[in-house]
Each structure stands twice: as structure tokens, then as C-alpha cells.
N, CA, C and O atoms as CSV, one atom per row, in Angstrom:
chain,resi,resn,atom,element,x,y,z
A,1,UNK,N,N,32.623,31.095,-39.585
A,1,UNK,CA,C,32.176,30.362,-38.483
A,1,UNK,C,C,31.885,30.898,-37.284
A,1,UNK,O,O,32.256,32.061,-37.126
A,2,UNK,N,N,30.905,29.979,-35.737
A,2,UNK,CA,C,30.611,30.356,-34.909
A,2,UNK,C,C,31.436,29.099,-34.632
A,2,UNK,O,O,31.506,28.002,-35.186
A,3,UNK,N,N,32.258,29.859,-33.186
A,3,UNK,CA,C,33.083,28.838,-31.971
A,3,UNK,C,C,31.902,28.593,-31.110
A,3,UNK,O,O,30.766,29.064,-31.173
A,4,UNK,N,N,32.550,27.570,-30.125
A,4,UNK,CA,C,31.286,27.495,-29.224
A,4,UNK,C,C,32.457,26.826,-27.821
A,4,UNK,O,O,32.796,25.651,-27.961
A,5,UNK,N,N,32.902,27.448,-26.800
A,5,UNK,CA,C,33.275,27.170,-25.765
A,5,UNK,C,C,32.853,25.646,-25.069
A,5,UNK,O,O,33.650,24.816,-24.631
A,6,UNK,N,N,31.992,25.588,-25.089
A,6,UNK,CA,C,30.862,24.240,-24.728
A,6,UNK,C,C,31.677,23.326,-25.231
A,6,UNK,O,O,32.166,23.272,-26.360
A,7,UNK,N,N,31.859,22.209,-23.818
A,7,UNK,CA,C,31.703,20.858,-23.698
A,7,UNK,C,C,30.677,20.472,-24.225
A,7,UNK,O,O,29.689,21.173,-24.447
A,8,UNK,N,N,30.851,18.942,-24.560
A,8,UNK,CA,C,29.843,17.855,-24.524
A,8,UNK,C,C,29.033,17.925,-23.131
A,8,UNK,O,O,27.868,18.145,-22.799
A,9,UNK,N,N,30.133,17.653,-22.550
A,9,UNK,CA,C,29.383,18.328,-21.048
A,9,UNK,C,C,28.747,19.381,-20.244
A,9,UNK,O,O,28.259,19.515,-19.122
A,10,UNK,N,N,28.975,20.094,-21.345
A,10,UNK,CA,C,28.377,21.356,-20.855
A,10,UNK,C,C,26.960,21.172,-21.022
A,10,UNK,O,O,26.270,21.905,-20.313
A,11,UNK,N,N,26.338,20.351,-21.807
A,11,UNK,CA,C,25.341,21.329,-22.921
A,11,UNK,C,C,24.662,19.701,-22.987
A,11,UNK,O,O,25.257,18.748,-23.490
A,12,UNK,N,N,23.418,19.641,-22.420
A,12,UNK,CA,C,22.379,18.694,-22.699
A,12,UNK,C,C,21.140,19.436,-23.580
A,12,UNK,O,O,20.464,20.394,-23.203
A,13,UNK,N,N,21.001,18.419,-25.385
A,13,UNK,CA,C,20.257,18.860,-26.073
A,13,UNK,C,C,18.981,17.519,-25.916
A,13,UNK,O,O,19.221,16.320,-25.777
A,14,UNK,N,N,17.746,18.120,-25.983
A,14,UNK,CA,C,16.420,17.370,-25.980
A,14,UNK,C,C,15.734,17.756,-26.948
A,14,UNK,O,O,14.939,18.667,-26.718
A,15,UNK,N,N,15.797,17.310,-28.061
A,15,UNK,CA,C,14.460,17.847,-29.507
A,15,UNK,C,C,15.101,19.298,-29.854
A,15,UNK,O,O,16.193,19.629,-30.316
A,16,UNK,N,N,14.058,19.956,-29.473
A,16,UNK,CA,C,14.356,21.653,-30.036
A,16,UNK,C,C,15.159,22.300,-28.277
A,16,UNK,O,O,15.770,23.239,-28.787
A,17,UNK,N,N,15.426,22.382,-27.147
A,17,UNK,CA,C,15.517,21.767,-25.920
A,17,UNK,C,C,17.228,22.082,-26.429
A,17,UNK,O,O,17.709,21.547,-27.428
A,18,UNK,N,N,17.918,22.941,-25.626
A,18,UNK,CA,C,19.409,22.778,-25.361
A,18,UNK,C,C,19.476,23.697,-24.360
A,18,UNK,O,O,19.126,24.873,-24.466
A,19,UNK,N,N,20.086,22.981,-23.030
A,19,UNK,CA,C,20.882,23.202,-21.245
A,19,UNK,C,C,21.915,23.136,-21.488
A,19,UNK,O,O,22.602,22.117,-21.564
A,20,UNK,N,N,22.482,25.190,-21.807
A,20,UNK,CA,C,23.970,24.875,-21.698
A,20,UNK,C,C,23.772,25.203,-20.101
A,20,UNK,O,O,23.081,26.114,-19.644
A,21,UNK,N,N,24.819,23.900,-19.096
A,21,UNK,CA,C,25.031,23.834,-17.813
A,21,UNK,C,C,25.952,25.024,-17.268
A,21,UNK,O,O,25.853,25.541,-16.156
A,22,UNK,N,N,26.901,25.367,-18.308
A,22,UNK,CA,C,28.262,25.967,-18.323
A,22,UNK,C,C,27.261,27.497,-17.604
A,22,UNK,O,O,27.031,27.964,-16.488
A,23,UNK,N,N,26.965,27.774,-18.845
A,23,UNK,CA,C,26.327,29.361,-18.783
A,23,UNK,C,C,25.006,29.837,-18.434
A,23,UNK,O,O,24.385,30.822,-18.832
A,24,UNK,N,N,24.651,28.752,-17.443
A,24,UNK,CA,C,22.558,28.499,-17.105
A,24,UNK,C,C,21.669,29.002,-18.487
A,24,UNK,O,O,20.809,29.770,-18.055
A,25,UNK,N,N,21.561,28.902,-19.663
A,25,UNK,CA,C,20.974,29.700,-20.484
A,25,UNK,C,C,20.075,28.543,-20.881
A,25,UNK,O,O,20.478,27.414,-20.600
A,26,UNK,N,N,18.774,28.695,-21.567
A,26,UNK,CA,C,17.819,27.537,-22.131
A,26,UNK,C,C,17.931,27.902,-23.058
A,26,UNK,O,O,18.216,29.098,-22.998
A,27,UNK,N,N,17.828,27.297,-24.695
A,27,UNK,CA,C,17.003,27.908,-25.643
A,27,UNK,C,C,15.987,26.971,-25.934
A,27,UNK,O,O,16.240,25.788,-25.709
A,28,UNK,N,N,15.066,27.231,-26.318
A,28,UNK,CA,C,13.434,26.300,-27.093
A,28,UNK,C,C,13.443,26.978,-28.503
A,28,UNK,O,O,13.344,28.185,-28.725
A,29,UNK,N,N,13.653,25.428,-29.899
A,29,UNK,CA,C,13.463,26.343,-31.147
A,29,UNK,C,C,14.410,27.785,-30.875
A,29,UNK,O,O,13.908,28.791,-30.374
A,30,UNK,N,N,15.967,27.692,-31.326
A,30,UNK,CA,C,17.261,28.667,-30.965
A,30,UNK,C,C,16.767,30.210,-30.160
A,30,UNK,O,O,17.403,31.258,-30.047
A,31,UNK,N,N,15.374,29.847,-29.677
A,31,UNK,CA,C,15.357,31.243,-28.823
A,31,UNK,C,C,15.226,31.228,-27.260
A,31,UNK,O,O,14.336,30.659,-26.629
A,32,UNK,N,N,16.356,32.013,-26.706
A,32,UNK,CA,C,16.582,32.526,-25.509
A,32,UNK,C,C,15.354,32.280,-24.113
A,32,UNK,O,O,14.733,33.234,-23.644
A,33,UNK,N,N,15.196,30.950,-23.650
A,33,UNK,CA,C,14.007,31.086,-22.013
A,33,UNK,C,C,14.590,31.700,-20.720
A,33,UNK,O,O,15.353,31.021,-20.032
A,34,UNK,N,N,14.203,33.176,-20.302
A,34,UNK,CA,C,14.610,33.576,-19.508
A,34,UNK,C,C,14.052,32.261,-18.281
A,34,UNK,O,O,12.825,32.217,-18.191
A,35,UNK,N,N,14.705,31.389,-17.508
A,35,UNK,CA,C,14.589,31.287,-16.224
A,35,UNK,C,C,14.908,31.589,-15.030
A,35,UNK,O,O,16.055,32.027,-15.118
A,36,UNK,N,N,14.642,31.614,-14.157
A,36,UNK,CA,C,15.093,31.877,-12.481
A,36,UNK,C,C,15.909,30.793,-11.935
A,36,UNK,O,O,16.167,29.692,-12.421
A,37,UNK,N,N,16.154,31.158,-11.170
A,37,UNK,CA,C,17.761,29.879,-10.592
A,37,UNK,C,C,17.035,28.539,-10.471
A,37,UNK,O,O,17.575,27.481,-10.793
A,38,UNK,N,N,15.836,28.624,-10.012
A,38,UNK,CA,C,15.267,27.823,-9.085
A,38,UNK,C,C,14.457,26.888,-10.110
A,38,UNK,O,O,14.157,25.724,-9.845
A,39,UNK,N,N,14.086,27.649,-11.519
A,39,UNK,CA,C,13.405,26.609,-12.584
A,39,UNK,C,C,14.570,26.255,-12.751
A,39,UNK,O,O,14.889,25.321,-12.016
A,40,UNK,N,N,15.558,26.717,-13.602
A,40,UNK,CA,C,16.768,25.995,-14.533
A,40,UNK,C,C,17.305,24.969,-13.550
A,40,UNK,O,O,18.165,24.285,-14.105
A,41,UNK,N,N,17.159,24.722,-12.652
A,41,UNK,CA,C,17.956,24.157,-11.561
A,41,UNK,C,C,16.483,22.898,-11.717
A,41,UNK,O,O,16.915,21.891,-12.277
A,42,UNK,N,N,15.713,22.826,-11.541
A,42,UNK,CA,C,14.890,22.303,-11.831
A,42,UNK,C,C,14.666,21.551,-13.337
A,42,UNK,O,O,13.868,20.632,-13.520
A,43,UNK,N,N,15.379,22.032,-14.178
A,43,UNK,CA,C,14.512,21.531,-15.403
A,43,UNK,C,C,15.893,20.730,-15.372
A,43,UNK,O,O,15.851,19.678,-16.009
A,44,UNK,N,N,17.401,21.096,-14.606
A,44,UNK,CA,C,18.105,20.479,-14.923
A,44,UNK,C,C,18.364,18.865,-14.190
A,44,UNK,O,O,19.136,17.938,-14.437
A,45,UNK,N,N,17.447,19.066,-13.329
A,45,UNK,CA,C,17.450,18.274,-12.605
A,45,UNK,C,C,16.519,16.548,-12.596
A,45,UNK,O,O,16.583,15.483,-11.983
A,46,UNK,N,N,15.246,17.535,-14.322
A,46,UNK,CA,C,14.555,16.357,-14.917
A,46,UNK,C,C,14.955,15.906,-15.825
A,46,UNK,O,O,14.481,14.837,-16.208
A,47,UNK,N,N,16.311,16.736,-16.760
A,47,UNK,CA,C,17.148,16.331,-17.932
A,47,UNK,C,C,18.405,15.379,-17.476
A,47,UNK,O,O,18.928,14.598,-18.270
A,48,UNK,N,N,18.913,15.550,-15.871
A,48,UNK,CA,C,19.385,14.264,-15.959
A,48,UNK,C,C,19.038,12.695,-15.688
A,48,UNK,O,O,19.688,11.678,-15.446
A,49,UNK,N,N,17.601,13.058,-15.864
A,49,UNK,CA,C,16.723,11.771,-15.490
A,49,UNK,C,C,15.923,11.690,-16.892
A,49,UNK,O,O,15.012,11.169,-16.249
A,50,UNK,N,N,15.609,11.710,-17.709
A,50,UNK,CA,C,14.810,12.085,-18.882
A,50,UNK,C,C,14.049,11.192,-19.349
A,50,UNK,O,O,14.646,10.140,-19.576
A,51,UNK,N,N,13.103,11.190,-19.554
A,51,UNK,CA,C,12.106,9.997,-19.448
A,51,UNK,C,C,11.732,8.908,-18.718
A,51,UNK,O,O,11.298,7.791,-18.998
A,52,UNK,N,N,12.103,9.717,-17.339
A,52,UNK,CA,C,11.865,9.206,-16.044
A,52,UNK,C,C,11.480,10.035,-15.097
A,52,UNK,O,O,12.041,11.125,-14.978
A,53,UNK,N,N,10.596,9.702,-14.381
A,53,UNK,CA,C,10.197,10.423,-13.074
A,53,UNK,C,C,10.635,10.348,-11.414
A,53,UNK,O,O,10.883,9.388,-10.685
A,54,UNK,N,N,10.612,11.710,-11.191
A,54,UNK,CA,C,11.742,11.862,-10.314
A,54,UNK,C,C,10.989,11.913,-8.963
A,54,UNK,O,O,10.041,11.225,-9.339
A,55,UNK,N,N,10.829,12.067,-8.279
A,55,UNK,CA,C,9.905,11.617,-7.031
A,55,UNK,C,C,10.189,13.385,-6.373
A,55,UNK,O,O,11.196,14.091,-6.420
A,56,UNK,N,N,8.358,13.722,-5.593
A,56,UNK,CA,C,8.475,15.019,-5.248
A,56,UNK,C,C,9.725,15.659,-4.595
A,56,UNK,O,O,10.477,16.598,-4.856
A,57,UNK,N,N,9.568,14.447,-3.341
A,57,UNK,CA,C,10.902,14.690,-2.507
A,57,UNK,C,C,11.911,15.034,-2.510
A,57,UNK,O,O,12.427,15.947,-1.865
A,58,UNK,N,N,12.451,14.153,-3.447
A,58,UNK,CA,C,13.953,14.011,-4.056
A,58,UNK,C,C,14.401,15.345,-5.125
A,58,UNK,O,O,15.509,15.699,-5.529
A,59,UNK,N,N,12.970,15.915,-5.382
A,59,UNK,CA,C,13.594,16.643,-6.038
A,59,UNK,C,C,13.242,18.151,-4.721
A,59,UNK,O,O,13.943,19.156,-4.833
A,60,UNK,N,N,12.353,18.108,-3.806
A,60,UNK,CA,C,12.632,19.321,-2.798
A,60,UNK,C,C,14.122,19.296,-2.132
A,60,UNK,O,O,14.977,20.162,-1.949
A,61,UNK,N,N,14.043,18.023,-1.878
A,61,UNK,CA,C,15.567,18.260,-1.023
A,61,UNK,C,C,16.543,18.438,-2.433
A,61,UNK,O,O,17.368,19.230,-1.976
A,62,UNK,N,N,16.892,18.245,-3.599
A,62,UNK,CA,C,17.762,18.111,-4.036
A,62,UNK,C,C,17.763,20.093,-4.119
A,62,UNK,O,O,18.784,20.761,-3.959
A,63,UNK,N,N,16.291,20.710,-4.416
A,63,UNK,CA,C,16.301,22.812,-4.686
A,63,UNK,C,C,16.245,23.159,-3.152
A,63,UNK,O,O,16.825,24.225,-2.947
A,64,UNK,N,N,15.635,22.492,-1.810
A,64,UNK,CA,C,15.662,23.205,-1.083
A,64,UNK,C,C,16.277,22.903,0.044
A,64,UNK,O,O,16.609,23.662,0.955
A,65,UNK,N,N,16.454,21.423,-0.084
A,65,UNK,CA,C,17.442,20.861,1.108
A,65,UNK,C,C,16.089,20.496,2.258
A,65,UNK,O,O,16.172,20.121,3.428
A,66,UNK,N,N,15.117,20.710,1.592
A,66,UNK,CA,C,14.210,20.213,2.749
A,66,UNK,C,C,13.131,19.500,2.146
A,66,UNK,O,O,12.750,19.669,0.988
A,67,UNK,N,N,12.606,18.619,3.050
A,67,UNK,CA,C,10.923,18.211,2.128
A,67,UNK,C,C,10.200,18.085,3.652
A,67,UNK,O,O,10.428,17.503,4.713
A,68,UNK,N,N,8.924,19.235,2.944
A,68,UNK,CA,C,7.741,19.092,3.480
A,68,UNK,C,C,6.412,20.070,2.840
A,68,UNK,O,O,6.738,20.879,1.970
A,69,UNK,N,N,5.251,20.025,3.159
A,69,UNK,CA,C,4.309,20.610,2.473
A,69,UNK,C,C,4.443,22.074,2.155
A,69,UNK,O,O,3.478,22.547,1.554
A,70,UNK,N,N,5.747,23.146,2.518
A,70,UNK,CA,C,5.641,24.231,2.454
A,70,UNK,C,C,6.811,24.003,0.671
A,70,UNK,O,O,6.745,24.718,-0.329
A,71,UNK,N,N,7.422,23.192,0.825
A,71,UNK,CA,C,8.602,22.769,-0.457
A,71,UNK,C,C,8.063,21.885,-1.600
A,71,UNK,O,O,8.580,21.616,-2.684
A,72,UNK,N,N,6.695,21.444,-0.979
A,72,UNK,CA,C,5.875,20.499,-2.323
A,72,UNK,C,C,4.793,21.708,-3.140
A,72,UNK,O,O,4.166,21.678,-4.199
A,73,UNK,N,N,4.933,22.609,-2.184
A,73,UNK,CA,C,3.877,23.773,-2.992
A,73,UNK,C,C,4.489,24.795,-3.856
A,73,UNK,O,O,4.016,25.365,-4.839
A,74,UNK,N,N,5.851,24.930,-3.185
A,74,UNK,CA,C,7.297,25.454,-4.017
A,74,UNK,C,C,7.575,25.003,-5.404
A,74,UNK,O,O,7.342,25.462,-6.522
A,75,UNK,N,N,8.232,23.799,-4.872
A,75,UNK,CA,C,8.061,23.137,-6.557
A,75,UNK,C,C,6.388,22.498,-7.538
A,75,UNK,O,O,6.353,21.979,-8.654
A,76,UNK,N,N,5.430,22.745,-6.773
A,76,UNK,CA,C,4.397,22.529,-7.672
A,76,UNK,C,C,3.958,23.778,-8.646
A,76,UNK,O,O,3.246,23.858,-9.647
A,77,UNK,N,N,4.941,24.978,-7.655
A,77,UNK,CA,C,4.532,26.817,-8.330
A,77,UNK,C,C,5.185,26.380,-9.782
A,77,UNK,O,O,4.789,26.310,-10.945
A,78,UNK,N,N,6.752,26.055,-8.860
A,78,UNK,CA,C,7.491,26.350,-10.244
A,78,UNK,C,C,7.830,25.395,-11.138
A,78,UNK,O,O,8.752,25.615,-11.923
A,79,UNK,N,N,6.899,23.778,-11.161
A,79,UNK,CA,C,6.552,23.440,-12.410
A,79,UNK,C,C,6.079,24.225,-13.370
A,79,UNK,O,O,6.440,24.642,-14.471
A,80,UNK,N,N,5.106,24.319,-12.601
A,80,UNK,CA,C,3.929,25.554,-13.287
A,80,UNK,C,C,4.542,26.444,-14.422
A,80,UNK,O,O,4.539,26.341,-15.649
A,81,UNK,N,N,5.129,27.459,-13.447
A,81,UNK,CA,C,5.867,28.291,-14.524
A,81,UNK,C,C,6.710,27.710,-15.760
A,81,UNK,O,O,6.596,27.903,-16.971
A,82,UNK,N,N,7.737,26.805,-14.887
A,82,UNK,CA,C,8.567,26.035,-16.449
A,82,UNK,C,C,7.422,25.704,-17.381
A,82,UNK,O,O,7.360,26.045,-18.562
A,83,UNK,N,N,6.856,25.262,-16.962
A,83,UNK,CA,C,5.936,24.804,-18.603
A,83,UNK,C,C,5.382,25.576,-18.859
A,83,UNK,O,O,4.658,25.236,-19.795
A,84,UNK,N,N,5.208,26.690,-18.551
A,84,UNK,CA,C,4.489,27.975,-19.170
A,84,UNK,C,C,5.597,28.657,-19.810
A,84,UNK,O,O,5.444,29.531,-20.663
A,85,UNK,N,N,6.792,28.212,-19.354
A,85,UNK,CA,C,8.527,28.629,-20.574
A,85,UNK,C,C,8.993,27.832,-21.564
A,85,UNK,O,O,9.896,28.140,-22.342
A,86,UNK,N,N,8.342,26.726,-21.545
A,86,UNK,CA,C,8.452,25.682,-22.471
A,86,UNK,C,C,7.475,25.094,-23.142
A,86,UNK,O,O,7.794,24.014,-23.639
A,87,UNK,N,N,6.253,25.495,-23.341
A,87,UNK,CA,C,5.683,25.296,-24.119
A,87,UNK,C,C,5.972,25.288,-25.675
A,87,UNK,O,O,5.178,24.804,-26.481
A,88,UNK,N,N,7.161,25.859,-26.022
A,88,UNK,CA,C,7.670,25.378,-27.918
A,88,UNK,C,C,8.618,24.144,-27.241
A,88,UNK,O,O,9.708,24.041,-27.805
A,89,UNK,N,N,8.419,23.315,-26.272
A,89,UNK,CA,C,9.404,22.184,-26.403
A,89,UNK,C,C,9.272,20.908,-26.778
A,89,UNK,O,O,10.026,19.996,-26.440
A,90,UNK,N,N,7.768,20.767,-27.884
A,90,UNK,CA,C,7.417,19.660,-28.121
A,90,UNK,C,C,8.874,18.583,-29.003
A,90,UNK,O,O,9.436,19.248,-29.873
A,91,UNK,N,N,9.239,17.655,-28.899
A,91,UNK,CA,C,8.060,16.526,-28.269
A,91,UNK,C,C,8.158,16.544,-26.297
A,91,UNK,O,O,7.399,16.096,-25.438
A,92,UNK,N,N,9.507,17.309,-26.228
A,92,UNK,CA,C,9.861,16.722,-24.613
A,92,UNK,C,C,8.437,17.788,-24.190
A,92,UNK,O,O,7.629,18.459,-24.833
A,93,UNK,N,N,8.721,17.446,-22.569
A,93,UNK,CA,C,7.156,17.814,-21.804
A,93,UNK,C,C,7.645,17.426,-20.347
A,93,UNK,O,O,8.198,16.400,-19.950
A,94,UNK,N,N,7.284,18.518,-19.716
A,94,UNK,CA,C,7.530,18.112,-18.468
A,94,UNK,C,C,5.685,17.676,-17.879
A,94,UNK,O,O,4.637,18.322,-17.855
A,95,UNK,N,N,5.941,16.745,-17.615
A,95,UNK,CA,C,4.831,15.822,-17.161
A,95,UNK,C,C,4.517,15.373,-15.614
A,95,UNK,O,O,5.627,15.132,-15.142
A,96,UNK,N,N,3.482,15.139,-14.565
A,96,UNK,CA,C,3.561,14.869,-13.779
A,96,UNK,C,C,2.828,13.305,-13.532
A,96,UNK,O,O,1.872,13.000,-14.245
A,97,UNK,N,N,3.196,12.609,-12.773
A,97,UNK,CA,C,2.682,11.430,-12.506
A,97,UNK,C,C,1.988,11.144,-10.998
A,97,UNK,O,O,2.505,10.364,-10.198
A,98,UNK,N,N,0.963,11.753,-10.770
A,98,UNK,CA,C,0.203,11.839,-9.576
A,98,UNK,C,C,0.488,10.848,-8.446
A,98,UNK,O,O,0.180,9.658,-8.520
A,99,UNK,N,N,1.032,11.352,-7.503
A,99,UNK,CA,C,1.764,10.563,-6.277
A,99,UNK,C,C,2.872,10.256,-6.183
A,99,UNK,O,O,3.540,9.959,-5.193
A,100,UNK,N,N,3.261,10.353,-7.851
A,100,UNK,CA,C,4.749,10.085,-7.579
A,100,UNK,C,C,5.880,11.239,-7.773
A,100,UNK,O,O,6.807,11.361,-6.971
A,101,UNK,N,N,5.693,12.196,-9.079
A,101,UNK,CA,C,6.446,13.279,-8.970
A,101,UNK,C,C,6.601,13.865,-10.408
A,101,UNK,O,O,5.483,13.982,-10.912
A,102,UNK,N,N,7.530,14.246,-11.185
A,102,UNK,CA,C,7.630,15.147,-12.606
A,102,UNK,C,C,8.586,14.206,-13.451
A,102,UNK,O,O,9.364,13.337,-13.059
A,103,UNK,N,N,8.308,14.620,-14.659
A,103,UNK,CA,C,9.425,13.941,-15.379
A,103,UNK,C,C,9.488,15.466,-16.500
A,103,UNK,O,O,8.761,16.458,-16.463
A,104,UNK,N,N,10.609,15.159,-17.406
A,104,UNK,CA,C,10.753,15.424,-18.478
A,104,UNK,C,C,10.830,14.550,-19.803
A,104,UNK,O,O,11.869,14.550,-20.464
A,105,UNK,N,N,9.602,13.726,-20.226
A,105,UNK,CA,C,9.363,13.004,-21.182
A,105,UNK,C,C,9.078,13.270,-22.262
A,105,UNK,O,O,8.670,14.396,-22.549
A,106,UNK,N,N,9.259,12.010,-23.420
A,106,UNK,CA,C,8.826,13.171,-24.687
A,106,UNK,C,C,8.206,12.052,-24.938
A,106,UNK,O,O,8.612,10.893,-24.847
A,107,UNK,N,N,6.606,12.714,-25.446
A,107,UNK,CA,C,6.068,12.775,-26.121
A,107,UNK,C,C,5.710,12.144,-27.085
A,107,UNK,O,O,6.294,12.534,-28.096
A,108,UNK,N,N,4.317,10.527,-27.441
A,108,UNK,CA,C,4.404,10.694,-29.081
A,108,UNK,C,C,3.366,11.102,-29.282
A,108,UNK,O,O,2.643,10.234,-29.771
A,109,UNK,N,N,2.663,12.489,-29.083
A,109,UNK,CA,C,1.873,12.520,-29.613
A,109,UNK,C,C,2.053,14.454,-30.129
A,109,UNK,O,O,2.598,15.147,-29.270
A,110,UNK,N,N,1.874,14.746,-30.657
A,110,UNK,CA,C,1.654,16.370,-30.713
A,110,UNK,C,C,0.814,16.999,-31.035
A,110,UNK,O,O,-0.074,17.047,-31.887
A,111,UNK,N,N,1.413,17.807,-29.765
A,111,UNK,CA,C,-0.611,19.151,-29.574
A,111,UNK,C,C,-0.719,19.377,-30.266
A,111,UNK,O,O,0.112,19.170,-31.151
A,112,UNK,N,N,-2.122,20.155,-30.505
A,112,UNK,CA,C,-2.940,20.929,-31.204
A,112,UNK,C,C,-2.320,22.247,-31.238
A,112,UNK,O,O,-1.755,22.727,-30.256
A,113,UNK,N,N,-2.410,22.762,-32.226
A,113,UNK,CA,C,-1.370,24.205,-32.740
A,113,UNK,C,C,-3.201,24.830,-32.420
A,113,UNK,O,O,-4.252,24.332,-32.822
A,114,UNK,N,N,-2.950,26.193,-31.471
A,114,UNK,CA,C,-3.746,26.343,-31.572
A,114,UNK,C,C,-4.035,28.011,-32.708
A,114,UNK,O,O,-5.177,28.393,-32.966
């Protein structure tokens, strides 16, 4: 039997994505995903508002305590890298709503297999 010290508040589960808030670990389809500090924090913020859009400025403020063009560019790069690392996270994916922000959204359509 495998025991875990994690409490329900320590772990967020969305489909095949598991985010452990205590150990800063992320599993997608039971495989560890290596995220940077900012990528993990970004995913945590988006998971806390799952299926909702979080505006650019709120994300920049939470991540870098600053709002500006430089932070928006950093956010864009972090989102791009996070998406690349979460390619197997269906049905959840990081979605962009132009002019508003980003969200961790459940998709109704399965992506085509390559």
C-alpha cells in the first residue's frame, strides 16, 4: 500500500493533471513535469480559477508584483513554455482570450493525435 502525507488541500486534480501545492510537483498522466518556479506559480494561479479567465494584470501582479509591458511579455513567454510542458493535459489546457487574459479551461473537443 502506498501512503501519502498529502491532504486534499495540498493537491489539485484536473483530469489527468495533478498539482501538489506542498511539494511543488506536477504530474500529467502520472509522469512528472519539470516546471520553473514561475511556471508552477502561474499554473497554481490558473488552477485556483479553473474554467475562468484571469486577466493579464492580475497574473503579472501576482507573479512579479508589477504591471507593465515587460511583465506582460514575461507572462506570454511563461504561458508558451507552460503550454509546451502540458501538451498531454487534455481535457484541460491553457487558453488565451485575446484582450482579457488566460485560463485553465476544460476543452470539449479532443485534439487530433499526431
